[in-house]
Structure formats: C-alpha cells, structure tokens
PyMOL Python script that loads the backbone (N, CA, C, O; Angstrom):
from pymol import cmd

cmd.read_pdbstr("""\
ATOM      1  N   UNK A   1     -31.351  12.564  17.700  1.00  0.00           N
ATOM      2  CA  UNK A   1     -32.187  11.579  18.308  1.00  0.00           C
ATOM      3  C   UNK A   1     -31.913  10.238  17.649  1.00  0.00           C
ATOM      4  O   UNK A   1     -32.274  10.039  16.489  1.00  0.00           O
ATOM      5  N   UNK A   2     -31.299   9.340  18.345  1.00  0.00           N
ATOM      6  CA  UNK A   2     -30.955   8.057  17.765  1.00  0.00           C
ATOM      7  C   UNK A   2     -31.854   6.948  18.263  1.00  0.00           C
ATOM      8  O   UNK A   2     -32.437   7.035  19.344  1.00  0.00           O
ATOM      9  N   UNK A   3     -31.954   5.935  17.483  1.00  0.00           N
ATOM     10  CA  UNK A   3     -32.753   4.780  17.823  1.00  0.00           C
ATOM     11  C   UNK A   3     -31.799   3.670  18.219  1.00  0.00           C
ATOM     12  O   UNK A   3     -30.942   3.272  17.429  1.00  0.00           O
ATOM     13  N   UNK A   4     -31.938   3.176  19.414  1.00  0.00           N
ATOM     14  CA  UNK A   4     -31.078   2.093  19.867  1.00  0.00           C
ATOM     15  C   UNK A   4     -31.886   0.817  19.974  1.00  0.00           C
ATOM     16  O   UNK A   4     -33.060   0.834  20.345  1.00  0.00           O
ATOM     17  N   UNK A   5     -31.253  -0.268  19.649  1.00  0.00           N
ATOM     18  CA  UNK A   5     -31.904  -1.568  19.705  1.00  0.00           C
ATOM     19  C   UNK A   5     -31.136  -2.417  20.705  1.00  0.00           C
ATOM     20  O   UNK A   5     -29.917  -2.556  20.603  1.00  0.00           O
ATOM     21  N   UNK A   6     -31.834  -2.973  21.650  1.00  0.00           N
ATOM     22  CA  UNK A   6     -31.203  -3.810  22.668  1.00  0.00           C
ATOM     23  C   UNK A   6     -30.965  -5.205  22.112  1.00  0.00           C
ATOM     24  O   UNK A   6     -31.829  -5.780  21.451  1.00  0.00           O
ATOM     25  N   UNK A   7     -29.792  -5.736  22.387  1.00  0.00           N
ATOM     26  CA  UNK A   7     -29.463  -7.092  21.974  1.00  0.00           C
ATOM     27  C   UNK A   7     -29.841  -8.054  23.093  1.00  0.00           C
ATOM     28  O   UNK A   7     -29.886  -7.664  24.259  1.00  0.00           O
ATOM     29  N   UNK A   8     -30.107  -9.286  22.751  1.00  0.00           N
ATOM     30  CA  UNK A   8     -30.343 -10.279  23.798  1.00  0.00           C
ATOM     31  C   UNK A   8     -29.094 -10.428  24.660  1.00  0.00           C
ATOM     32  O   UNK A   8     -27.977 -10.225  24.184  1.00  0.00           O
ATOM     33  N   UNK A   9     -29.282 -10.776  25.903  1.00  0.00           N
ATOM     34  CA  UNK A   9     -28.172 -10.865  26.859  1.00  0.00           C
ATOM     35  C   UNK A   9     -27.143 -11.883  26.425  1.00  0.00           C
ATOM     36  O   UNK A   9     -25.947 -11.632  26.574  1.00  0.00           O
ATOM     37  N   UNK A  10     -27.544 -12.999  25.906  1.00  0.00           N
ATOM     38  CA  UNK A  10     -26.595 -14.034  25.503  1.00  0.00           C
ATOM     39  C   UNK A  10     -25.744 -13.577  24.317  1.00  0.00           C
ATOM     40  O   UNK A  10     -24.560 -13.908  24.259  1.00  0.00           O
ATOM     41  N   UNK A  11     -26.301 -12.843  23.391  1.00  0.00           N
ATOM     42  CA  UNK A  11     -25.535 -12.361  22.239  1.00  0.00           C
ATOM     43  C   UNK A  11     -24.452 -11.397  22.681  1.00  0.00           C
ATOM     44  O   UNK A  11     -23.333 -11.444  22.168  1.00  0.00           O
ATOM     45  N   UNK A  12     -24.766 -10.532  23.618  1.00  0.00           N
ATOM     46  CA  UNK A  12     -23.763  -9.584  24.111  1.00  0.00           C
ATOM     47  C   UNK A  12     -22.653 -10.316  24.846  1.00  0.00           C
ATOM     48  O   UNK A  12     -21.485  -9.953  24.710  1.00  0.00           O
ATOM     49  N   UNK A  13     -22.993 -11.347  25.628  1.00  0.00           N
ATOM     50  CA  UNK A  13     -21.974 -12.112  26.348  1.00  0.00           C
ATOM     51  C   UNK A  13     -21.087 -12.874  25.378  1.00  0.00           C
ATOM     52  O   UNK A  13     -19.870 -12.920  25.561  1.00  0.00           O
ATOM     53  N   UNK A  14     -21.670 -13.465  24.358  1.00  0.00           N
ATOM     54  CA  UNK A  14     -20.881 -14.209  23.382  1.00  0.00           C
ATOM     55  C   UNK A  14     -19.949 -13.283  22.618  1.00  0.00           C
ATOM     56  O   UNK A  14     -18.812 -13.646  22.319  1.00  0.00           O
ATOM     57  N   UNK A  15     -20.431 -12.087  22.305  1.00  0.00           N
ATOM     58  CA  UNK A  15     -19.598 -11.127  21.585  1.00  0.00           C
ATOM     59  C   UNK A  15     -18.407 -10.692  22.438  1.00  0.00           C
ATOM     60  O   UNK A  15     -17.290 -10.609  21.929  1.00  0.00           O
ATOM     61  N   UNK A  16     -18.621 -10.416  23.712  1.00  0.00           N
ATOM     62  CA  UNK A  16     -17.520  -9.990  24.572  1.00  0.00           C
ATOM     63  C   UNK A  16     -16.558 -11.140  24.834  1.00  0.00           C
ATOM     64  O   UNK A  16     -15.355 -10.913  24.965  1.00  0.00           O
ATOM     65  N   UNK A  17     -17.060 -12.370  24.912  1.00  0.00           N
ATOM     66  CA  UNK A  17     -16.181 -13.517  25.115  1.00  0.00           C
ATOM     67  C   UNK A  17     -15.304 -13.734  23.888  1.00  0.00           C
ATOM     68  O   UNK A  17     -14.124 -14.060  24.016  1.00  0.00           O
ATOM     69  N   UNK A  18     -15.875 -13.556  22.704  1.00  0.00           N
ATOM     70  CA  UNK A  18     -15.093 -13.716  21.479  1.00  0.00           C
ATOM     71  C   UNK A  18     -14.028 -12.634  21.393  1.00  0.00           C
ATOM     72  O   UNK A  18     -12.906 -12.912  20.970  1.00  0.00           O
ATOM     73  N   UNK A  19     -14.356 -11.399  21.787  1.00  0.00           N
ATOM     74  CA  UNK A  19     -13.386 -10.307  21.745  1.00  0.00           C
ATOM     75  C   UNK A  19     -12.249 -10.561  22.732  1.00  0.00           C
ATOM     76  O   UNK A  19     -11.086 -10.296  22.427  1.00  0.00           O
ATOM     77  N   UNK A  20     -12.585 -11.072  23.905  1.00  0.00           N
ATOM     78  CA  UNK A  20     -11.542 -11.376  24.881  1.00  0.00           C
ATOM     79  C   UNK A  20     -10.650 -12.500  24.390  1.00  0.00           C
ATOM     80  O   UNK A  20      -9.435 -12.444  24.579  1.00  0.00           O
ATOM     81  N   UNK A  21     -11.219 -13.514  23.767  1.00  0.00           N
ATOM     82  CA  UNK A  21     -10.394 -14.618  23.294  1.00  0.00           C
ATOM     83  C   UNK A  21      -9.498 -14.168  22.140  1.00  0.00           C
ATOM     84  O   UNK A  21      -8.371 -14.648  22.013  1.00  0.00           O
ATOM     85  N   UNK A  22      -9.980 -13.260  21.304  1.00  0.00           N
ATOM     86  CA  UNK A  22      -9.161 -12.724  20.226  1.00  0.00           C
ATOM     87  C   UNK A  22      -8.002 -11.910  20.794  1.00  0.00           C
ATOM     88  O   UNK A  22      -6.870 -12.016  20.322  1.00  0.00           O
ATOM     89  N   UNK A  23      -8.292 -11.098  21.812  1.00  0.00           N
ATOM     90  CA  UNK A  23      -7.233 -10.307  22.444  1.00  0.00           C
ATOM     91  C   UNK A  23      -6.216 -11.216  23.117  1.00  0.00           C
ATOM     92  O   UNK A  23      -5.014 -10.957  23.056  1.00  0.00           O
ATOM     93  N   UNK A  24      -6.687 -12.272  23.755  1.00  0.00           N
ATOM     94  CA  UNK A  24      -5.771 -13.206  24.419  1.00  0.00           C
ATOM     95  C   UNK A  24      -4.915 -13.926  23.381  1.00  0.00           C
ATOM     96  O   UNK A  24      -3.719 -14.123  23.595  1.00  0.00           O
ATOM     97  N   UNK A  25      -5.516 -14.318  22.264  1.00  0.00           N
ATOM     98  CA  UNK A  25      -4.756 -14.983  21.216  1.00  0.00           C
ATOM     99  C   UNK A  25      -3.708 -14.042  20.622  1.00  0.00           C
ATOM    100  O   UNK A  25      -2.586 -14.464  20.340  1.00  0.00           O
ATOM    101  N   UNK A  26      -4.064 -12.781  20.433  1.00  0.00           N
ATOM    102  CA  UNK A  26      -3.110 -11.810  19.909  1.00  0.00           C
ATOM    103  C   UNK A  26      -1.959 -11.591  20.878  1.00  0.00           C
ATOM    104  O   UNK A  26      -0.802 -11.506  20.466  1.00  0.00           O
ATOM    105  N   UNK A  27      -2.275 -11.500  22.162  1.00  0.00           N
ATOM    106  CA  UNK A  27      -1.228 -11.318  23.172  1.00  0.00           C
ATOM    107  C   UNK A  27      -0.294 -12.521  23.209  1.00  0.00           C
ATOM    108  O   UNK A  27       0.918 -12.352  23.335  1.00  0.00           O
ATOM    109  N   UNK A  28      -0.831 -13.723  23.102  1.00  0.00           N
ATOM    110  CA  UNK A  28       0.006 -14.921  23.082  1.00  0.00           C
ATOM    111  C   UNK A  28       0.899 -14.948  21.847  1.00  0.00           C
ATOM    112  O   UNK A  28       2.064 -15.338  21.917  1.00  0.00           O
ATOM    113  N   UNK A  29       0.340 -14.533  20.721  1.00  0.00           N
ATOM    114  CA  UNK A  29       1.123 -14.542  19.494  1.00  0.00           C
ATOM    115  C   UNK A  29       2.258 -13.526  19.538  1.00  0.00           C
ATOM    116  O   UNK A  29       3.366 -13.813  19.085  1.00  0.00           O
ATOM    117  N   UNK A  30       1.991 -12.348  20.079  1.00  0.00           N
ATOM    118  CA  UNK A  30       3.036 -11.326  20.210  1.00  0.00           C
ATOM    119  C   UNK A  30       4.121 -11.796  21.171  1.00  0.00           C
ATOM    120  O   UNK A  30       5.305 -11.554  20.941  1.00  0.00           O
ATOM    121  N   UNK A  31       3.723 -12.457  22.232  1.00  0.00           N
ATOM    122  CA  UNK A  31       4.698 -12.937  23.213  1.00  0.00           C
ATOM    123  C   UNK A  31       5.601 -14.011  22.623  1.00  0.00           C
ATOM    124  O   UNK A  31       6.757 -14.129  23.029  1.00  0.00           O
ATOM    125  N   UNK A  32       5.104 -14.789  21.684  1.00  0.00           N
ATOM    126  CA  UNK A  32       5.904 -15.877  21.124  1.00  0.00           C
ATOM    127  C   UNK A  32       6.681 -15.468  19.872  1.00  0.00           C
ATOM    128  O   UNK A  32       7.353 -16.303  19.267  1.00  0.00           O
ATOM    129  N   UNK A  33       6.599 -14.194  19.475  1.00  0.00           N
ATOM    130  CA  UNK A  33       7.312 -13.753  18.268  1.00  0.00           C
ATOM    131  C   UNK A  33       8.816 -13.725  18.511  1.00  0.00           C
ATOM    132  O   UNK A  33       9.279 -13.480  19.625  1.00  0.00           O
ATOM    133  N   UNK A  34       9.570 -13.983  17.435  1.00  0.00           N
ATOM    134  CA  UNK A  34      11.019 -13.944  17.493  1.00  0.00           C
ATOM    135  C   UNK A  34      11.474 -12.537  17.120  1.00  0.00           C
ATOM    136  O   UNK A  34      11.402 -12.159  15.951  1.00  0.00           O
ATOM    137  N   UNK A  35      11.938 -11.763  18.086  1.00  0.00           N
ATOM    138  CA  UNK A  35      12.313 -10.369  17.833  1.00  0.00           C
ATOM    139  C   UNK A  35      13.728 -10.236  17.304  1.00  0.00           C
ATOM    140  O   UNK A  35      14.090  -9.155  16.840  1.00  0.00           O
ATOM    141  N   UNK A  36      14.544 -11.272  17.349  1.00  0.00           N
ATOM    142  CA  UNK A  36      15.915 -11.165  16.849  1.00  0.00           C
ATOM    143  C   UNK A  36      15.942 -11.032  15.334  1.00  0.00           C
ATOM    144  O   UNK A  36      16.868 -10.433  14.786  1.00  0.00           O
ATOM    145  N   UNK A  37      14.947 -11.576  14.650  1.00  0.00           N
ATOM    146  CA  UNK A  37      14.892 -11.471  13.199  1.00  0.00           C
ATOM    147  C   UNK A  37      14.655 -10.032  12.763  1.00  0.00           C
ATOM    148  O   UNK A  37      15.202  -9.602  11.748  1.00  0.00           O
ATOM    149  N   UNK A  38      13.862  -9.290  13.497  1.00  0.00           N
ATOM    150  CA  UNK A  38      13.531  -7.923  13.122  1.00  0.00           C
ATOM    151  C   UNK A  38      14.691  -6.959  13.375  1.00  0.00           C
ATOM    152  O   UNK A  38      14.750  -5.905  12.741  1.00  0.00           O
ATOM    153  N   UNK A  39      15.604  -7.284  14.274  1.00  0.00           N
ATOM    154  CA  UNK A  39      16.685  -6.359  14.614  1.00  0.00           C
ATOM    155  C   UNK A  39      17.925  -6.545  13.762  1.00  0.00           C
ATOM    156  O   UNK A  39      18.745  -5.629  13.688  1.00  0.00           O
ATOM    157  N   UNK A  40      18.103  -7.693  13.111  1.00  0.00           N
ATOM    158  CA  UNK A  40      19.300  -7.901  12.306  1.00  0.00           C
ATOM    159  C   UNK A  40      19.014  -7.537  10.854  1.00  0.00           C
ATOM    160  O   UNK A  40      18.004  -7.976  10.305  1.00  0.00           O
ATOM    161  N   UNK A  41      19.880  -6.742  10.213  1.00  0.00           N
ATOM    162  CA  UNK A  41      19.643  -6.362   8.817  1.00  0.00           C
ATOM    163  C   UNK A  41      19.946  -7.537   7.886  1.00  0.00           C
ATOM    164  O   UNK A  41      20.855  -8.317   8.168  1.00  0.00           O
ATOM    165  N   UNK A  42      19.220  -7.680   6.804  1.00  0.00           N
ATOM    166  CA  UNK A  42      19.494  -8.750   5.835  1.00  0.00           C
ATOM    167  C   UNK A  42      20.848  -8.541   5.167  1.00  0.00           C
ATOM    168  O   UNK A  42      21.268  -7.405   4.944  1.00  0.00           O
ATOM    169  N   UNK A  43      21.519  -9.623   4.852  1.00  0.00           N
ATOM    170  CA  UNK A  43      22.852  -9.534   4.251  1.00  0.00           C
ATOM    171  C   UNK A  43      22.788  -8.982   2.833  1.00  0.00           C
ATOM    172  O   UNK A  43      23.675  -8.228   2.430  1.00  0.00           O
ATOM    173  N   UNK A  44      21.774  -9.334   2.077  1.00  0.00           N
ATOM    174  CA  UNK A  44      21.679  -8.864   0.694  1.00  0.00           C
ATOM    175  C   UNK A  44      21.460  -7.354   0.633  1.00  0.00           C
ATOM    176  O   UNK A  44      21.980  -6.685  -0.260  1.00  0.00           O
ATOM    177  N   UNK A  45      20.696  -6.823   1.573  1.00  0.00           N
ATOM    178  CA  UNK A  45      20.444  -5.388   1.586  1.00  0.00           C
ATOM    179  C   UNK A  45      21.670  -4.607   2.034  1.00  0.00           C
ATOM    180  O   UNK A  45      21.869  -3.475   1.591  1.00  0.00           O
ATOM    181  N   UNK A  46      22.483  -5.174   2.887  1.00  0.00           N
ATOM    182  CA  UNK A  46      23.647  -4.476   3.417  1.00  0.00           C
ATOM    183  C   UNK A  46      24.710  -4.253   2.346  1.00  0.00           C
ATOM    184  O   UNK A  46      25.333  -3.192   2.320  1.00  0.00           O
ATOM    185  N   UNK A  47      24.935  -5.229   1.457  1.00  0.00           N
ATOM    186  CA  UNK A  47      25.994  -5.064   0.467  1.00  0.00           C
ATOM    187  C   UNK A  47      25.504  -4.472  -0.851  1.00  0.00           C
ATOM    188  O   UNK A  47      26.319  -4.160  -1.719  1.00  0.00           O
ATOM    189  N   UNK A  48      24.209  -4.312  -1.017  1.00  0.00           N
ATOM    190  CA  UNK A  48      23.671  -3.735  -2.246  1.00  0.00           C
ATOM    191  C   UNK A  48      23.418  -2.243  -2.035  1.00  0.00           C
ATOM    192  O   UNK A  48      22.390  -1.853  -1.483  1.00  0.00           O
ATOM    193  N   UNK A  49      24.363  -1.412  -2.478  1.00  0.00           N
ATOM    194  CA  UNK A  49      24.205   0.033  -2.344  1.00  0.00           C
ATOM    195  C   UNK A  49      23.951   0.679  -3.702  1.00  0.00           C
ATOM    196  O   UNK A  49      24.132   1.887  -3.859  1.00  0.00           O
ATOM    197  N   UNK A  50      23.536  -0.115  -4.680  1.00  0.00           N
ATOM    198  CA  UNK A  50      23.285   0.366  -6.023  1.00  0.00           C
ATOM    199  C   UNK A  50      21.963   1.132  -6.069  1.00  0.00           C
ATOM    200  O   UNK A  50      20.976   0.706  -5.470  1.00  0.00           O
ATOM    201  N   UNK A  51      21.946   2.242  -6.766  1.00  0.00           N
ATOM    202  CA  UNK A  51      20.741   3.034  -6.923  1.00  0.00           C
ATOM    203  C   UNK A  51      19.725   2.266  -7.760  1.00  0.00           C
ATOM    204  O   UNK A  51      20.096   1.468  -8.620  1.00  0.00           O
ATOM    205  N   UNK A  52      18.430   2.514  -7.503  1.00  0.00           N
ATOM    206  CA  UNK A  52      17.376   1.830  -8.254  1.00  0.00           C
ATOM    207  C   UNK A  52      17.466   2.142  -9.731  1.00  0.00           C
ATOM    208  O   UNK A  52      17.265   1.249 -10.554  1.00  0.00           O
ATOM    209  N   UNK A  53      17.761   3.383 -10.096  1.00  0.00           N
ATOM    210  CA  UNK A  53      17.785   3.784 -11.493  1.00  0.00           C
ATOM    211  C   UNK A  53      19.029   3.289 -12.220  1.00  0.00           C
ATOM    212  O   UNK A  53      19.144   3.482 -13.431  1.00  0.00           O
ATOM    213  N   UNK A  54      19.966   2.654 -11.513  1.00  0.00           N
ATOM    214  CA  UNK A  54      21.119   2.051 -12.162  1.00  0.00           C
ATOM    215  C   UNK A  54      20.876   0.573 -12.458  1.00  0.00           C
ATOM    216  O   UNK A  54      21.677  -0.052 -13.153  1.00  0.00           O
ATOM    217  N   UNK A  55      19.796   0.010 -11.949  1.00  0.00           N
ATOM    218  CA  UNK A  55      19.459  -1.386 -12.201  1.00  0.00           C
ATOM    219  C   UNK A  55      18.692  -1.496 -13.518  1.00  0.00           C
ATOM    220  O   UNK A  55      18.169  -0.493 -14.004  1.00  0.00           O
ATOM    221  N   UNK A  56      18.616  -2.673 -14.094  1.00  0.00           N
ATOM    222  CA  UNK A  56      17.852  -2.838 -15.343  1.00  0.00           C
ATOM    223  C   UNK A  56      16.379  -2.448 -15.192  1.00  0.00           C
ATOM    224  O   UNK A  56      15.805  -1.865 -16.112  1.00  0.00           O
ATOM    225  N   UNK A  57      15.771  -2.752 -14.075  1.00  0.00           N
ATOM    226  CA  UNK A  57      14.372  -2.360 -13.856  1.00  0.00           C
ATOM    227  C   UNK A  57      14.241  -0.840 -13.763  1.00  0.00           C
ATOM    228  O   UNK A  57      13.265  -0.275 -14.258  1.00  0.00           O
ATOM    229  N   UNK A  58      15.194  -0.185 -13.148  1.00  0.00           N
ATOM    230  CA  UNK A  58      15.165   1.263 -13.046  1.00  0.00           C
ATOM    231  C   UNK A  58      15.347   1.934 -14.397  1.00  0.00           C
ATOM    232  O   UNK A  58      14.694   2.934 -14.695  1.00  0.00           O
ATOM    233  N   UNK A  59      16.229   1.388 -15.205  1.00  0.00           N
ATOM    234  CA  UNK A  59      16.444   1.933 -16.544  1.00  0.00           C
ATOM    235  C   UNK A  59      15.183   1.760 -17.382  1.00  0.00           C
ATOM    236  O   UNK A  59      14.797   2.661 -18.127  1.00  0.00           O
ATOM    237  N   UNK A  60      14.544   0.602 -17.258  1.00  0.00           N
ATOM    238  CA  UNK A  60      13.294   0.372 -17.993  1.00  0.00           C
ATOM    239  C   UNK A  60      12.210   1.355 -17.526  1.00  0.00           C
ATOM    240  O   UNK A  60      11.426   1.842 -18.340  1.00  0.00           O
ATOM    241  N   UNK A  61      12.164   1.640 -16.242  1.00  0.00           N
ATOM    242  CA  UNK A  61      11.181   2.595 -15.720  1.00  0.00           C
ATOM    243  C   UNK A  61      11.441   3.992 -16.269  1.00  0.00           C
ATOM    244  O   UNK A  61      10.498   4.694 -16.636  1.00  0.00           O
ATOM    245  N   UNK A  62      12.697   4.404 -16.330  1.00  0.00           N
ATOM    246  CA  UNK A  62      13.035   5.715 -16.881  1.00  0.00           C
ATOM    247  C   UNK A  62      12.675   5.817 -18.357  1.00  0.00           C
ATOM    248  O   UNK A  62      12.144   6.836 -18.800  1.00  0.00           O
ATOM    249  N   UNK A  63      12.962   4.761 -19.121  1.00  0.00           N
ATOM    250  CA  UNK A  63      12.635   4.763 -20.547  1.00  0.00           C
ATOM    251  C   UNK A  63      11.131   4.828 -20.729  1.00  0.00           C
ATOM    252  O   UNK A  63      10.645   5.554 -21.597  1.00  0.00           O
ATOM    253  N   UNK A  64      10.389   4.086 -19.932  1.00  0.00           N
ATOM    254  CA  UNK A  64       8.938   4.098 -20.021  1.00  0.00           C
ATOM    255  C   UNK A  64       8.374   5.473 -19.674  1.00  0.00           C
ATOM    256  O   UNK A  64       7.473   5.965 -20.354  1.00  0.00           O
ATOM    257  N   UNK A  65       8.904   6.098 -18.614  1.00  0.00           N
ATOM    258  CA  UNK A  65       8.436   7.439 -18.243  1.00  0.00           C
ATOM    259  C   UNK A  65       8.742   8.456 -19.339  1.00  0.00           C
ATOM    260  O   UNK A  65       7.911   9.316 -19.631  1.00  0.00           O
ATOM    261  N   UNK A  66       9.917   8.368 -19.945  1.00  0.00           N
ATOM    262  CA  UNK A  66      10.277   9.298 -21.016  1.00  0.00           C
ATOM    263  C   UNK A  66       9.381   9.087 -22.229  1.00  0.00           C
ATOM    264  O   UNK A  66       8.965  10.055 -22.865  1.00  0.00           O
ATOM    265  N   UNK A  67       9.081   7.844 -22.555  1.00  0.00           N
ATOM    266  CA  UNK A  67       8.202   7.557 -23.681  1.00  0.00           C
ATOM    267  C   UNK A  67       6.791   8.067 -23.463  1.00  0.00           C
ATOM    268  O   UNK A  67       6.189   8.638 -24.372  1.00  0.00           O
ATOM    269  N   UNK A  68       6.268   7.871 -22.290  1.00  0.00           N
ATOM    270  CA  UNK A  68       4.918   8.351 -21.972  1.00  0.00           C
ATOM    271  C   UNK A  68       4.869   9.875 -22.005  1.00  0.00           C
ATOM    272  O   UNK A  68       3.906  10.458 -22.504  1.00  0.00           O
ATOM    273  N   UNK A  69       5.896  10.512 -21.479  1.00  0.00           N
ATOM    274  CA  UNK A  69       5.943  11.974 -21.497  1.00  0.00           C
ATOM    275  C   UNK A  69       6.016  12.498 -22.929  1.00  0.00           C
ATOM    276  O   UNK A  69       5.323  13.457 -23.271  1.00  0.00           O
ATOM    277  N   UNK A  70       6.844  11.881 -23.767  1.00  0.00           N
ATOM    278  CA  UNK A  70       6.954  12.311 -25.158  1.00  0.00           C
ATOM    279  C   UNK A  70       5.635  12.107 -25.895  1.00  0.00           C
ATOM    280  O   UNK A  70       5.222  12.974 -26.665  1.00  0.00           O
ATOM    281  N   UNK A  71       4.973  10.987 -25.675  1.00  0.00           N
ATOM    282  CA  UNK A  71       3.676  10.732 -26.316  1.00  0.00           C
ATOM    283  C   UNK A  71       2.634  11.747 -25.871  1.00  0.00           C
ATOM    284  O   UNK A  71       1.838  12.217 -26.684  1.00  0.00           O
ATOM    285  N   UNK A  72       2.632  12.086 -24.592  1.00  0.00           N
ATOM    286  CA  UNK A  72       1.669  13.051 -24.067  1.00  0.00           C
ATOM    287  C   UNK A  72       1.883  14.424 -24.689  1.00  0.00           C
ATOM    288  O   UNK A  72       0.929  15.068 -25.125  1.00  0.00           O
ATOM    289  N   UNK A  73       3.124  14.866 -24.729  1.00  0.00           N
ATOM    290  CA  UNK A  73       3.429  16.173 -25.312  1.00  0.00           C
ATOM    291  C   UNK A  73       3.074  16.187 -26.794  1.00  0.00           C
ATOM    292  O   UNK A  73       2.479  17.149 -27.279  1.00  0.00           O
ATOM    293  N   UNK A  74       3.431  15.139 -27.509  1.00  0.00           N
ATOM    294  CA  UNK A  74       3.136  15.070 -28.946  1.00  0.00           C
ATOM    295  C   UNK A  74       1.625  15.080 -29.193  1.00  0.00           C
ATOM    296  O   UNK A  74       1.151  15.782 -30.087  1.00  0.00           O
ATOM    297  N   UNK A  75       0.880  14.321 -28.422  1.00  0.00           N
ATOM    298  CA  UNK A  75      -0.562  14.268 -28.657  1.00  0.00           C
ATOM    299  C   UNK A  75      -1.235  15.590 -28.291  1.00  0.00           C
ATOM    300  O   UNK A  75      -2.219  15.971 -28.924  1.00  0.00           O
ATOM    301  N   UNK A  76      -0.734  16.281 -27.300  1.00  0.00           N
ATOM    302  CA  UNK A  76      -1.304  17.584 -26.936  1.00  0.00           C
ATOM    303  C   UNK A  76      -1.029  18.627 -28.023  1.00  0.00           C
ATOM    304  O   UNK A  76      -1.871  19.487 -28.282  1.00  0.00           O
ATOM    305  N   UNK A  77       0.139  18.554 -28.657  1.00  0.00           N
ATOM    306  CA  UNK A  77       0.496  19.535 -29.674  1.00  0.00           C
ATOM    307  C   UNK A  77      -0.190  19.267 -31.008  1.00  0.00           C
ATOM    308  O   UNK A  77      -0.511  20.210 -31.731  1.00  0.00           O
ATOM    309  N   UNK A  78      -0.419  18.017 -31.344  1.00  0.00           N
ATOM    310  CA  UNK A  78      -0.954  17.699 -32.667  1.00  0.00           C
ATOM    311  C   UNK A  78      -2.466  17.553 -32.697  1.00  0.00           C
ATOM    312  O   UNK A  78      -3.045  17.506 -33.782  1.00  0.00           O
ATOM    313  N   UNK A  79      -3.117  17.481 -31.564  1.00  0.00           N
ATOM    314  CA  UNK A  79      -4.560  17.271 -31.583  1.00  0.00           C
ATOM    315  C   UNK A  79      -5.315  18.548 -31.184  1.00  0.00           C
ATOM    316  O   UNK A  79      -6.381  18.478 -30.572  1.00  0.00           O
ATOM    317  N   UNK A  80      -4.767  19.688 -31.528  1.00  0.00           N
ATOM    318  CA  UNK A  80      -5.446  20.943 -31.216  1.00  0.00           C
ATOM    319  C   UNK A  80      -6.629  21.124 -32.151  1.00  0.00           C
ATOM    320  O   UNK A  80      -6.556  20.762 -33.325  1.00  0.00           O
ATOM    321  N   UNK A  81      -7.713  21.679 -31.642  1.00  0.00           N
ATOM    322  CA  UNK A  81      -8.907  21.920 -32.440  1.00  0.00           C
ATOM    323  C   UNK A  81      -8.756  23.275 -33.122  1.00  0.00           C
ATOM    324  O   UNK A  81      -8.613  24.298 -32.451  1.00  0.00           O
ATOM    325  N   UNK A  82      -8.788  23.286 -34.452  1.00  0.00           N
ATOM    326  CA  UNK A  82      -8.680  24.516 -35.236  1.00  0.00           C
ATOM    327  C   UNK A  82     -10.053  24.852 -35.793  1.00  0.00           C
ATOM    328  O   UNK A  82     -10.411  24.439 -36.896  1.00  0.00           O
ATOM    329  N   UNK A  83     -10.801  25.594 -35.028  1.00  0.00           N
ATOM    330  CA  UNK A  83     -12.155  25.932 -35.408  1.00  0.00           C
ATOM    331  C   UNK A  83     -12.410  27.404 -35.093  1.00  0.00           C
ATOM    332  O   UNK A  83     -11.902  27.909 -34.092  1.00  0.00           O
ATOM    333  N   UNK A  84     -13.176  28.096 -35.915  1.00  0.00           N
ATOM    334  CA  UNK A  84     -13.476  29.492 -35.623  1.00  0.00           C
ATOM    335  C   UNK A  84     -14.306  29.643 -34.342  1.00  0.00           C
ATOM    336  O   UNK A  84     -14.258  30.685 -33.688  1.00  0.00           O
ATOM    337  N   UNK A  85     -15.055  28.614 -33.990  1.00  0.00           N
ATOM    338  CA  UNK A  85     -15.879  28.684 -32.787  1.00  0.00           C
ATOM    339  C   UNK A  85     -15.046  28.506 -31.525  1.00  0.00           C
ATOM    340  O   UNK A  85     -15.459  28.944 -30.452  1.00  0.00           O
ATOM    341  N   UNK A  86     -13.895  27.880 -31.630  1.00  0.00           N
ATOM    342  CA  UNK A  86     -13.038  27.653 -30.462  1.00  0.00           C
ATOM    343  C   UNK A  86     -11.789  28.523 -30.559  1.00  0.00           C
ATOM    344  O   UNK A  86     -10.955  28.291 -31.434  1.00  0.00           O
ATOM    345  N   UNK A  87     -11.640  29.491 -29.710  1.00  0.00           N
ATOM    346  CA  UNK A  87     -10.439  30.361 -29.791  1.00  0.00           C
ATOM    347  C   UNK A  87      -9.194  29.669 -29.299  1.00  0.00           C
ATOM    348  O   UNK A  87      -8.115  30.262 -29.303  1.00  0.00           O
TER     349      UNK A  87
END
""", "prot")
cmd.dss("prot")
cmd.show_as("cartoon", "prot")
cmd.util.cbc("prot")
cmd.orient("prot")
C-alpha cells in the first residue's frame, strides 16, 4: 500500500519540458560529434608494443608488490601468539 502525492500541474509540465529539452540537447550533441576521431587508432599506441612490466613504471609496480608480499609473509610468521591459552 503506497502513498502517492499529486504534484501541481505546472510543476509536472515544467519537469517534462526540461526532460524534453535535455533529450533534444543530447541528440543535437550526438549529431554534431566527429566520429572520424574515434575510428582512427592513435599513432603512439600503434608503435608501442612494449609490455607494461617492461616499462619503468611496471618494474616499480613489480618491486612494490614483491616488497609488500615479503613484508606480509614476514609479519605473519614473526607475530604469532605463543600462549598456552591459544593453541
């Protein structure tokens, strides 16, 4: 059982007019878009076939991941609780 509230007639008309104008503006913008830019591949991307992990940023990412993994393993092994209450 839902409760509905009626809006004034002018508010509903203004809302639908704004929605129509937004749709019309979007349609005009899509019609004026330059589609040739989206279909041609960039020149820099075409000649760069280097793997990410072979770049300096990729190497730094690998070193960082290895360091974090080593720290995690070390902290898990050295921070064990040695208590008779905890098996």
